[in-house]
N, C-alpha and C positions, 0 to 999 in steps of 0.2 A: 382496231384489232382487239384490244384488251377489253374483255367483258366481265361482268360480275353476276350473270344470271345462271342459275342451275340449269343444266341441260345442254348448254353449248358445248361442243366437243372439246374435251381436254380441260374444261374449266370447273371450278368448284365455287360454291356460294361464298360471298364475302359479308362478314359482319363488321361494319365500319367503326364500331366504338372501342375496339380493343387496344391495339398496339399504337405507340406513338408514331410508328412508321406505317400505320394502316393505309391501305390503298396502294402501297407499293406493288409493282408487278414482278412476280417471281416466275422464272422458267424452271421447271423440274423435268429433268431428262433421265429416265431409268427404264430398263427393259423389263423390270419385274413389276407386274400389275399391282400386287398387294402393297409394294412400297410406294408406288405412285398414288394409290388410293389413300393410304394411311397418311402420308406426308401432306398431300394436297388438302385433305380434310383438316389436319391440324393447322396448316398455314391459313386456310380459309377461315377457320374458327377464330384466328388471331387477327383477322382483318385484311389479309393480303389477297390480291387478285392473282390466281395461279393458272398458268398454262402448262400442261404436262404433255410429254412426248415420249414415245417408246424407244426411240433411237436417235443417234446424232444427226442423221440426214434430215429427218423431218424437223428437228429442232433448228438446224442451221438454215433450212429453207424459210422458216418462219422468222427467225431472229435477224436475218439480213434485212427484212422489211422494217422491223422495229425491235430495237434492243429492249430487254427487260431492265428492271432496276437491280436485279440480282439473279444469278444463275446457279442452280444446284445440278451437278453433273455426275452421273455414274461413270466409272472408268471403263469397265468391261461391258460393251454394248455391240450389237450387230451393226453392220453397214458403216458406221463411223464411231470410233470409240471416244471416250471423254477427253483423252489427251489431244486428239486431232481437233475436236470441237473447241477445246480451250484455246488451242493455238490460233484457230481461225477467229474466235471472238476477240482475242487480244489484238488481232490485226485491225479490228473495228473500234476497239475501245480499251484504253489502259486503266480506266477508272471503274469499269464494271466489276462489282464484287463477284467472285467465283468460289464456290465451295465444291470440293470433290467428295464423292462417296466411293469407297473402295471395299470390295469383299475380302481383301487380303491385307492383313496388317504387316506388310513387308516394307522395309525401308525404301526399296527401289520405287515402289508405287508412290509413296508419300513424297520423297525427295524429287522425283521426276515431275510430279504434279506441281510442286512449288516452283521448280525451275521453269516450268512452262508458263507460270504467271498466276497460278491459283492463290487465293488469299487464305484459304483454310481447307481442312479436310476432316472427314469422319470415317471411321472404319466400321463396316457392318459386322454384327448387328449393332445399331446405335439407338440411343434414347431420343425419341422425338422431342422431348423437352430440351435436351442439349442442343439439338439442331435448331430449334426455335430460338434459343439463347444466342447462338452464333449468328443466325440471320439478323437478329435485332442489333447485335454488336456492329456488324458490317454496315447495315443500313444507317444506323445512327452515326457511325464514323463518316460515311459518305455525305450525310446531311450536314454534319459539322464542317467538313471540308468545303462544301459548296457555299455555305452561308456565313462562316466565320470571317470576320474582318480583322486581321492582325493590326496591332499598333503600327503607326507609320514607320517607326524605326525597325520593325520586325518584318516588313513586307518583302525585304530582299536580303539574301545572304550570299556574299561573295567570298570565296576562299581560293585565291589563285585563279586558275581557269574555270573553276566550278562556280556556277551561278544558280541559285535556287530562288524562284519566285514563290514566296510563302503564302501569297494570297490566292494564286491560281494553281498552285502545286505543279509548277513547270520547272524542269531542270535543263541546263545546258552545260556543255564542256567546250571551252575555248570558242564560244559562239555557235556551236552546233547543238541543236536540240537532242535530248536523250529522253525517250518515252519511258516513264516509270509508273508502276502501279502505286496506289495510295500507300500501301504498306512499305514498299521500297523507298518511297519518298520520305516517309517519316523516319525510317531507320537511317537513311543517309543524312537527313537534317540533324538528327541527334548526334551523329559522328562529326559532321562538319561544323557544328556550332562551337566545338571545343577541340580544335586541331591539336594533336599531340597527346590528348588525354585518352586514357583507355576507358572504353565502355564495356561493361560486362554483358554477357548474353541476357541476363535478367533485366538489366537496365534497357537494353534494346527491345526486349519483349514488351516492356511497359510503354515504350515509345510507339512500337509498331502495332501493338494490340492493347490499347489502354484500358479496355473494358473486359478483357478476356483472360481467364486463368488457365486455359487449356493448352496453350502452345508449349513447345519444348525447345531445348537448346538446338536440336537438329533443324527445327523450323527456321531459326535465325541464321544458321549456317547456310541453309539453302537460299535464303533471300540475299545474303552477302555474295554468294557465288553468282547469282543471277545479276546482281548489281555490277559486279566486276565485268561480267561478260558484256553487258550493255555498253559500259564505258569503253571497253577494249575495242568494240566495233567502231567507235569514233576515234579512239587513240590507242593504237596497239601497245604503246608504252605505258598505258595507265597503270599506276601502282599506288594510288592515293589511299586505298583502304588496306590497312595492314593488319595481319593476324598477330596477336600477342598470345602466344601459346600458354594455356593454363589460365588465362584471364578473360580474353575477349577480343575486341577489335578497336582500332583507333584510326582517325583520319590523319594522314601524314602531314606534319607541319613543315612547310617549305619556305 
Protein backbone atom coordinates (compact mmCIF):
# COMPACT_ATOMS: atom_id res chain seq x y z
CA UNK A 1 0.00 0.00 0.00
CA UNK A 2 2.71 2.47 1.01
CA UNK A 3 4.39 4.03 -2.00
CA UNK A 4 7.14 6.56 -2.56
CA UNK A 5 6.53 7.69 -6.13
CA UNK A 6 5.33 11.17 -6.99
CA UNK A 7 1.90 11.09 -8.62
CA UNK A 8 0.24 8.32 -6.60
CA UNK A 9 -2.90 9.73 -4.99
CA UNK A 10 -2.20 11.18 -1.59
CA UNK A 11 1.55 10.56 -1.69
CA UNK A 12 4.59 12.77 -1.87
CA UNK A 13 8.12 12.00 -2.99
CA UNK A 14 10.56 10.50 -0.48
CA UNK A 15 14.23 11.42 -0.24
CA UNK A 16 15.71 8.57 1.79
CA UNK A 17 18.94 10.11 3.00
CA UNK A 18 17.59 12.60 5.52
CA UNK A 19 16.14 11.56 8.87
CA UNK A 20 17.28 8.69 11.12
CA UNK A 21 13.68 7.45 10.90
CA UNK A 22 13.58 7.90 7.10
CA UNK A 23 11.20 5.56 5.35
CA UNK A 24 8.70 5.63 8.22
CA UNK A 25 5.11 5.78 7.02
CA UNK A 26 3.11 8.78 8.17
CA UNK A 27 -0.63 9.29 7.76
CA UNK A 28 -1.65 12.95 7.52
CA UNK A 29 -5.36 13.69 7.95
CA UNK A 30 -6.57 17.28 7.49
CA UNK A 31 -9.42 18.84 5.51
CA UNK A 32 -7.35 21.92 4.58
CA UNK A 33 -5.64 21.38 1.23
CA UNK A 34 -2.79 23.82 1.82
CA UNK A 35 -1.89 22.23 5.16
CA UNK A 36 -1.82 18.74 3.62
CA UNK A 37 0.35 19.96 0.76
CA UNK A 38 2.77 21.93 2.94
CA UNK A 39 3.18 19.29 5.64
CA UNK A 40 3.37 16.40 3.17
CA UNK A 41 6.10 18.18 1.23
CA UNK A 42 8.12 18.89 4.39
CA UNK A 43 7.78 15.31 5.63
CA UNK A 44 8.66 13.89 2.23
CA UNK A 45 11.73 16.14 2.06
CA UNK A 46 12.88 14.66 5.38
CA UNK A 47 12.59 11.12 4.04
CA UNK A 48 9.15 9.96 5.14
CA UNK A 49 6.53 8.16 3.07
CA UNK A 50 3.36 10.20 3.48
CA UNK A 51 -0.27 9.28 2.83
CA UNK A 52 -2.65 12.23 3.12
CA UNK A 53 -6.42 12.16 3.58
CA UNK A 54 -9.02 14.99 3.55
CA UNK A 55 -11.28 13.48 6.24
CA UNK A 56 -11.43 10.87 8.95
CA UNK A 57 -13.56 8.37 7.04
CA UNK A 58 -11.16 7.99 4.12
CA UNK A 59 -8.23 7.74 6.55
CA UNK A 60 -9.99 5.12 8.68
CA UNK A 61 -10.85 3.03 5.62
CA UNK A 62 -7.19 2.99 4.59
CA UNK A 63 -5.64 2.52 8.03
CA UNK A 64 -7.77 -0.48 8.91
CA UNK A 65 -5.92 -2.35 6.16
CA UNK A 66 -2.46 -1.15 7.26
CA UNK A 67 -1.50 1.10 10.12
CA UNK A 68 1.10 3.82 9.56
CA UNK A 69 4.12 4.30 11.81
CA UNK A 70 2.72 7.64 12.99
CA UNK A 71 -0.54 9.56 12.48
CA UNK A 72 -1.08 13.33 12.36
CA UNK A 73 -4.77 14.14 12.83
CA UNK A 74 -6.68 17.39 12.49
CA UNK A 75 -9.45 17.64 15.09
CA UNK A 76 -12.18 19.53 13.22
CA UNK A 77 -12.95 17.55 10.03
CA UNK A 78 -16.06 16.56 8.08
CA UNK A 79 -17.60 13.06 8.21
CA UNK A 80 -15.38 11.88 11.09
CA UNK A 81 -13.45 14.22 13.38
CA UNK A 82 -10.01 13.62 14.78
CA UNK A 83 -11.27 12.61 18.22
CA UNK A 84 -13.31 9.73 16.82
CA UNK A 85 -10.52 8.65 14.48
CA UNK A 86 -8.05 8.65 17.38
CA UNK A 87 -10.43 6.56 19.47
CA UNK A 88 -10.75 4.00 16.67
CA UNK A 89 -7.01 3.88 16.04
CA UNK A 90 -6.36 3.29 19.73
CA UNK A 91 -8.66 0.29 19.43
CA UNK A 92 -6.21 -1.13 16.88
CA UNK A 93 -2.93 -0.11 18.49
CA UNK A 94 -1.78 1.40 21.77
CA UNK A 95 1.75 2.07 20.56
CA UNK A 96 0.92 4.04 17.37
CA UNK A 97 2.22 7.60 17.91
CA UNK A 98 -0.58 10.15 17.33
CA UNK A 99 -0.22 13.93 17.03
CA UNK A 100 -3.30 16.17 17.05
CA UNK A 101 -3.60 19.41 15.09
CA UNK A 102 -6.17 21.86 16.41
CA UNK A 103 -7.27 25.25 15.11
CA UNK A 104 -8.25 26.37 18.60
CA UNK A 105 -5.85 26.78 21.50
CA UNK A 106 -8.52 25.79 24.00
CA UNK A 107 -7.77 23.59 26.98
CA UNK A 108 -10.80 21.41 26.23
CA UNK A 109 -9.40 20.42 22.83
CA UNK A 110 -5.95 19.66 24.14
CA UNK A 111 -7.00 17.81 27.28
CA UNK A 112 -9.67 15.73 25.54
CA UNK A 113 -7.20 14.80 22.82
CA UNK A 114 -4.67 13.56 25.37
CA UNK A 115 -7.33 11.71 27.32
CA UNK A 116 -8.35 9.89 24.13
CA UNK A 117 -4.78 8.66 23.76
CA UNK A 118 -2.90 11.21 21.65
CA UNK A 119 0.81 11.50 22.37
CA UNK A 120 1.18 15.15 21.43
CA UNK A 121 -0.65 18.12 19.91
CA UNK A 122 0.06 21.33 18.01
CA UNK A 123 -2.15 24.40 17.71
CA UNK A 124 -2.67 26.07 14.34
CA UNK A 125 -0.97 28.03 12.97
CA UNK A 126 2.12 25.98 13.73
CA UNK A 127 5.71 25.85 12.59
CA UNK A 128 6.43 23.02 10.14
CA UNK A 129 9.87 22.83 11.70
CA UNK A 130 8.35 22.23 15.12
CA UNK A 131 6.03 19.54 13.75
CA UNK A 132 8.98 17.77 12.14
CA UNK A 133 10.85 17.87 15.46
CA UNK A 134 7.95 16.28 17.28
CA UNK A 135 7.53 13.61 14.61
CA UNK A 136 11.20 12.69 14.97
CA UNK A 137 10.92 12.57 18.76
CA UNK A 138 7.96 10.17 18.72
CA UNK A 139 9.41 7.89 16.04
CA UNK A 140 12.79 7.78 17.77
CA UNK A 141 11.11 6.90 21.04
CA UNK A 142 9.08 4.14 19.37
CA UNK A 143 12.24 2.71 17.81
CA UNK A 144 14.02 2.72 21.17
CA UNK A 145 11.06 0.99 22.77
CA UNK A 146 11.07 -1.76 20.16
CA UNK A 147 14.80 -2.39 20.05
CA UNK A 148 16.14 -1.58 23.47
CA UNK A 149 17.08 -4.64 25.56
CA UNK A 150 16.97 -3.76 29.30
CA UNK A 151 19.37 -5.37 31.71
CA UNK A 152 18.14 -8.66 33.11
CA UNK A 153 17.33 -7.14 36.49
CA UNK A 154 15.36 -4.36 34.81
CA UNK A 155 13.16 -6.46 32.58
CA UNK A 156 10.32 -6.71 35.07
CA UNK A 157 8.99 -4.34 37.70
CA UNK A 158 6.47 -5.60 40.24
CA UNK A 159 4.87 -3.42 42.91
CA UNK A 160 2.02 -5.20 44.67
CA UNK A 161 -0.61 -6.11 42.04
CA UNK A 162 1.13 -3.96 39.40
CA UNK A 163 3.44 -5.73 36.97
CA UNK A 164 5.38 -3.92 34.22
CA UNK A 165 7.23 -5.81 31.51
CA UNK A 166 9.97 -3.27 30.76
CA UNK A 167 11.17 -5.09 27.67
CA UNK A 168 7.83 -5.39 25.88
CA UNK A 169 6.15 -2.33 27.44
CA UNK A 170 3.26 -4.39 28.82
CA UNK A 171 1.34 -3.61 32.00
CA UNK A 172 -0.99 -5.71 34.13
CA UNK A 173 -2.90 -5.26 37.38
CA UNK A 174 -3.51 -8.31 39.52
CA UNK A 175 -2.96 -10.50 36.45
CA UNK A 176 -5.24 -8.50 34.12
CA UNK A 177 -3.61 -6.75 31.16
CA UNK A 178 -3.97 -2.96 30.97
CA UNK A 179 -3.30 -1.44 27.54
CA UNK A 180 -1.11 1.67 27.79
CA UNK A 181 0.38 4.04 25.26
CA UNK A 182 4.17 4.40 25.31
CA UNK A 183 3.92 7.76 27.09
CA UNK A 184 1.56 6.38 29.74
CA UNK A 185 3.84 3.39 30.33
CA UNK A 186 6.92 5.55 30.80
CA UNK A 187 5.17 7.86 33.25
CA UNK A 188 3.81 4.92 35.25
CA UNK A 189 7.23 3.25 35.28
CA UNK A 190 8.80 6.43 36.65
CA UNK A 191 6.28 6.49 39.50
CA UNK A 192 6.30 2.77 40.30
CA UNK A 193 10.09 2.49 40.45
CA UNK A 194 10.11 4.55 43.65
CA UNK A 195 6.87 3.93 45.58
CA UNK A 196 6.12 6.64 48.10
CA UNK A 197 8.49 9.13 46.48
CA UNK A 198 7.00 12.26 44.94
CA UNK A 199 7.74 12.87 41.27
CA UNK A 200 7.30 16.44 40.08
CA UNK A 201 5.55 17.15 36.80
CA UNK A 202 8.88 18.26 35.37
CA UNK A 203 10.45 14.90 36.24
CA UNK A 204 7.51 13.07 34.68
CA UNK A 205 7.83 15.22 31.55
CA UNK A 206 11.42 14.05 31.22
CA UNK A 207 10.32 10.42 31.56
CA UNK A 208 7.38 10.63 29.19
CA UNK A 209 8.95 13.01 26.67
CA UNK A 210 12.72 12.52 27.04
CA UNK A 211 13.60 14.46 23.87
CA UNK A 212 10.85 17.07 23.88
CA UNK A 213 10.81 20.49 25.56
CA UNK A 214 7.33 21.45 24.36
CA UNK A 215 5.06 19.66 26.82
CA UNK A 216 3.32 21.40 29.71
CA UNK A 217 2.18 20.57 33.23
CA UNK A 218 -1.36 20.13 31.92
CA UNK A 219 -0.14 17.45 29.52
CA UNK A 220 1.15 15.35 32.42
CA UNK A 221 -2.09 15.86 34.36
CA UNK A 222 -4.06 14.57 31.37
CA UNK A 223 -1.90 11.45 31.09
CA UNK A 224 -2.27 10.76 34.82
CA UNK A 225 -6.05 11.10 34.54
CA UNK A 226 -6.11 8.63 31.66
CA UNK A 227 -3.86 6.18 33.52
CA UNK A 228 -6.20 6.21 36.49
CA UNK A 229 -9.24 5.61 34.29
CA UNK A 230 -7.62 2.63 32.60
CA UNK A 231 -6.73 0.94 35.89
CA UNK A 232 -10.14 1.75 37.39
CA UNK A 233 -11.72 -0.23 34.55
CA UNK A 234 -9.82 -3.26 35.87
CA UNK A 235 -10.18 -2.42 39.57
CA UNK A 236 -12.79 0.14 40.63
CA UNK A 237 -10.89 0.64 43.93
CA UNK A 238 -7.62 1.55 42.20
CA UNK A 239 -5.95 4.41 44.07
CA UNK A 240 -2.24 3.71 43.63
CA UNK A 241 -1.44 6.99 41.86
CA UNK A 242 -1.76 9.79 44.38
CA UNK A 243 -1.77 13.54 43.80
CA UNK A 244 0.53 15.53 46.06
CA UNK A 245 -0.90 19.02 45.75
CA UNK A 246 1.62 21.66 44.85
CA UNK A 247 4.32 19.09 44.12
CA UNK A 248 3.31 16.34 41.70
CA UNK A 249 2.39 12.65 41.97
CA UNK A 250 3.54 9.51 43.73
CA UNK A 251 2.88 5.80 43.52
CA UNK A 252 1.37 4.72 46.84
CA UNK A 253 3.63 2.48 48.94
CA UNK A 254 1.57 -0.41 50.28
